[in-house]
C-alpha positions in Angstrom: -212.2 -71.3 108.5 -211.4 -69.3 105.4 -212.7 -69.9 102.0 -211.5 -67.7 99.0 -213.1 -67.8 95.8 -212.6 -66.6 92.3 -213.1 -67.5 88.7 -211.2 -67.0 85.5 -212.4 -66.9 81.7 -210.7 -69.8 79.8 -210.8 -69.4 75.9 -212.1 -72.7 74.1 -209.5 -74.3 71.7 -212.4 -75.5 69.6 -213.3 -73.2 66.7 -216.8 -71.7 67.2 -217.0 -73.0 70.9 -218.0 -70.4 73.6 -215.4 -69.3 76.3 -216.1 -70.8 79.8 -215.3 -69.8 83.5 -213.2 -71.9 85.5 -214.2 -71.6 89.2 -211.5 -71.8 91.9 -211.5 -72.0 95.6 -209.1 -72.4 98.3 -209.9 -73.2 101.9 -207.7 -73.2 105.1 -208.0 -73.2 108.8 -205.3 -70.6 109.5 -202.1 -69.3 108.4 -198.8 -68.6 110.1 -195.9 -66.4 109.1 -193.2 -68.7 107.8 -190.3 -66.4 108.9 -190.3 -63.1 111.0 -186.9 -62.3 109.5 -187.5 -62.7 105.8 -187.5 -59.3 103.6 -191.2 -60.1 102.3 -193.7 -62.0 104.3 -194.9 -65.3 103.5 -197.5 -67.3 105.2 -198.1 -71.1 105.2 -201.8 -71.9 105.0 -202.8 -74.8 107.6 -205.3 -77.4 106.3 -205.3 -76.2 102.8 -207.7 -77.6 100.4 -207.8 -76.3 96.7 -210.9 -77.1 94.6 -211.9 -76.1 91.0 -214.2 -77.0 88.5 -216.5 -75.6 85.6 -219.6 -77.2 86.7 -222.9 -75.4 87.6 -223.1 -77.0 90.8 -219.7 -75.6 91.8 -221.1 -74.3 95.4 -222.5 -77.7 96.5 -219.5 -79.5 95.4 -217.1 -77.1 97.0 -219.1 -77.4 100.2 -218.9 -81.2 99.9 -215.1 -81.2 99.5 -214.9 -78.9 102.4 -217.0 -81.0 104.5 -215.0 -84.0 103.8 -211.5 -82.3 104.3 -212.1 -79.8 107.0 -215.7 -80.5 108.5 -216.8 -76.9 107.6 -220.4 -77.6 109.3 -218.2 -77.7 112.6 -216.4 -74.4 112.0 -217.5 -71.7 114.6 -216.6 -69.0 111.9 -216.4 -69.5 108.2 -215.2 -66.3 105.9 -215.8 -66.2 102.5 -213.6 -63.8 100.6 -214.3 -62.9 96.9 -215.2 -60.3 94.2 -218.7 -59.3 93.3 -219.3 -62.3 90.8 -223.0 -63.3 91.0 -222.3 -67.1 91.0 -220.3 -66.4 94.3 -222.9 -64.3 95.9 -225.2 -67.2 95.3 -222.8 -69.6 97.1 -222.6 -67.2 100.1 -226.3 -67.0 100.4 -227.1 -70.6 100.1 -228.5 -72.5 102.9 -225.8 -75.5 103.1 -223.0 -72.6 103.7 -223.4 -70.4 106.5 -220.5 -68.0 105.9 -219.8 -64.4 106.4 -218.9 -62.6 103.3 -216.1 -60.3 102.9 -215.4 -58.4 99.7 -211.8 -59.2 98.3 -209.8 -56.1 99.0 -207.1 -57.0 96.2 -210.0 -56.6 93.6 -210.9 -53.3 95.1 -207.4 -52.1 95.0 -206.8 -53.1 91.3 -210.1 -51.2 90.3 -209.1 -48.3 92.5 -205.6 -48.0 90.8 -207.3 -48.2 87.4 -209.7 -45.5 88.2 -207.4 -43.1 89.7 -203.9 -43.6 88.2 -201.0 -41.7 89.5 -203.1 -40.4 92.5 -201.5 -42.7 95.3 -202.3 -40.3 98.2 -206.1 -40.6 97.4 -205.7 -44.5 96.7 -204.0 -44.9 100.0 -206.7 -42.6 101.9 -209.4 -44.7 100.4 -207.7 -48.1 101.2 -207.5 -46.6 104.7 -211.2 -46.0 104.9 -211.6 -49.7 103.8 -209.7 -51.1 106.3 -211.2 -48.8 109.2 -214.8 -50.1 108.0 -215.9 -46.6 107.0 -217.9 -47.6 103.9 -220.2 -44.6 103.7 -217.1 -42.2 104.0 -215.4 -44.0 101.2 -218.2 -44.0 99.0 -218.7 -40.4 99.4 -215.2 -39.4 98.8 -215.2 -41.4 95.6 -218.5 -39.5 94.4 -216.7 -36.1 95.4 -213.7 -37.2 93.3 -215.9 -37.8 90.4 -217.6 -34.5 90.7 -214.2 -32.8 90.9 -212.5 -34.5 88.1 -215.4 -34.6 85.8 -216.5 -38.1 83.8 -214.2 -41.1 84.0 -215.5 -44.3 82.6 -213.1 -46.1 85.0 -214.1 -44.1 88.2 -217.9 -44.8 87.2 -217.1 -48.5 86.9 -215.6 -48.4 90.3 -218.6 -46.7 91.9 -220.8 -49.0 90.0 -218.8 -52.0 91.3 -219.1 -50.6 95.0 -222.7 -49.8 94.5 -223.8 -53.4 93.6 -222.0 -54.4 96.8 -223.7 -51.5 98.6 -227.2 -52.8 97.7 -226.4 -56.5 98.7 -227.9 -57.4 102.0 -225.2 -60.1 102.4 -222.3 -57.9 101.8 -220.4 -57.6 104.8 -216.8 -56.1 105.2 -217.5 -53.5 102.8 
């Protein structure tokens, strides 16, 4: 089973009210290629379940929905894909959800593009290191890039983002 989780900030329509985060998830058992001849690959998600909410107990309610629809507790493997949001890390480490965590490569690629604009070759090399599971090499290359190019807020942001994940014991797939 795969569980992809993310959030987005919504702005309140009421004057003086705080913004809030909508939490979203999609669960599915597998995906299959819809057409082998299409110009762009499109996949069909099998047994897809979508869940969203703004409640503080999002993780528990998400698990209950997944248990009702997909019997998550019976899954041999459960992969949770997300960015580094703390509330998602808390879900991954919860007793009720025995999931393997994988950092969402899409978020990493977007931060990488922002940190190294116009440097497609370096971006591709760093993505290749991610795909190969060479976490330390990727981290060292980014640190060398910062030394060579000098101060950069976006590169510092990317390194900080990765160092948070580096320190987390539950962070697999990085």
